[in-house]
C-alpha positions as CSV (number, residue, x, y, z in Angstrom):
1,M,-28.5,5.7,7.5
2,P,-28.8,6.1,11.4
3,P,-28.2,9.5,12.7
4,R,-25.2,8.3,14.6
5,L,-23.4,7.0,11.6
6,S,-23.9,10.1,9.6
7,R,-22.5,12.2,12.6
8,E,-19.5,9.8,12.4
9,F,-19.4,10.2,8.6
10,N,-19.5,13.9,8.6
11,F,-16.7,13.6,11.3
12,A,-14.5,11.1,9.2
13,A,-15.1,13.5,6.2
14,R,-13.4,16.5,8.1
15,T,-10.6,14.5,9.5
16,V,-7.0,14.5,8.2
17,M,-4.6,11.7,9.2
18,L,-0.9,12.3,9.5
19,R,1.8,9.9,8.4
20,N,4.3,11.6,10.4
21,P,4.1,14.5,12.5
22,A,6.3,16.9,10.5
23,D,3.2,17.2,7.8
24,V,1.2,19.4,10.1
25,I,1.0,22.0,7.6
26,N,0.1,20.1,4.7
27,A,-2.3,18.3,6.8
28,Y,-4.0,21.8,7.7
29,R,-4.1,22.9,4.0
30,K,-6.0,19.8,3.6
31,L,-8.5,20.3,6.1
32,Q,-9.1,23.9,4.8
33,M,-9.7,22.9,1.5
34,R,-12.1,20.2,2.4
35,C,-14.0,22.6,4.9
36,Q,-14.0,25.0,1.9
37,K,-15.6,22.4,-0.5
38,E,-18.1,21.6,2.1
39,G,-18.9,25.5,2.6
40,I,-18.3,25.2,6.3
41,L,-15.9,28.4,6.0
42,K,-18.4,30.4,4.3
43,E,-21.0,29.6,6.6
44,A,-19.2,30.3,9.5
45,Q,-18.2,33.6,8.1
46,R,-21.9,34.4,7.4
47,Q,-23.0,33.5,11.0
48,R,-20.4,35.7,12.7
49,Y,-22.8,38.7,12.1
50,F,-26.5,39.2,12.1
51,E,-27.8,39.0,8.8
52,R,-30.8,41.2,8.3
53,P,-33.8,39.6,6.7
54,A,-33.8,41.8,3.4
55,Q,-29.9,40.7,2.8
56,R,-30.8,37.1,3.7
57,R,-33.7,37.2,0.7
58,K,-31.3,38.8,-1.6
59,R,-28.4,36.3,-1.3
60,L,-30.8,33.3,-1.4
61,A,-32.1,34.6,-4.4
62,I,-28.8,35.1,-5.9
63,E,-27.6,31.7,-4.8
64,K,-30.9,30.1,-6.5
65,C,-30.3,31.8,-9.8
66,T,-26.6,31.0,-10.0
67,T,-27.6,27.5,-9.1
68,L,-30.2,27.4,-12.0
69,Y,-27.5,28.9,-14.5
70,N,-24.9,26.3,-13.8
71,Q,-27.5,23.7,-13.9
72,G,-28.5,24.9,-17.3
73,L,-24.8,25.2,-18.3
74,H,-24.0,21.6,-17.4
75,E,-27.2,20.3,-19.5
76,K,-25.8,22.3,-22.4
77,L,-22.3,20.9,-21.9
78,D,-23.5,17.4,-21.6
79,F,-25.5,17.8,-24.7
80,I,-22.3,19.1,-26.6
81,K,-20.2,16.2,-25.5
82,R,-22.5,13.3,-26.1
83,A,-20.6,11.3,-28.9
84,Y,-23.8,10.1,-31.1
85,R,-25.5,13.3,-32.3
86,P,-26.5,14.6,-35.7
87,D,-23.9,17.1,-36.9
88,P,-25.8,20.6,-37.1
89,W,-23.6,21.7,-40.1
90,L,-24.4,18.8,-42.6
91,H,-27.6,18.4,-44.1
C-alpha cells in the first residue's frame, strides 16, 4: 500500500460520519472509542510528560510479558474450543 493511501486509510478509520447534526454527542463517543481501541489516547497521555529511560524499559518489559501471557492464553482457549479432540477423561 503506498504511503499516501495508508495515511488516507488511517484518517478514514478515525472519522465519524454524522447522519444528522443532533448526534454530535454519540459521534464523539464513537470517536473516543475508536481512538481508545487504537491506543491513541494512551500514547498521547504517555507523551505528555518525559518518560525516564528506566521507566520506559520497565513499561516495555511489562507490555511484552502481558502480550506473551495473552498469546499463550489464546492458544490454550483455541485448543479447548477445537471440536474434534480426544476427551481426556475417557480412556
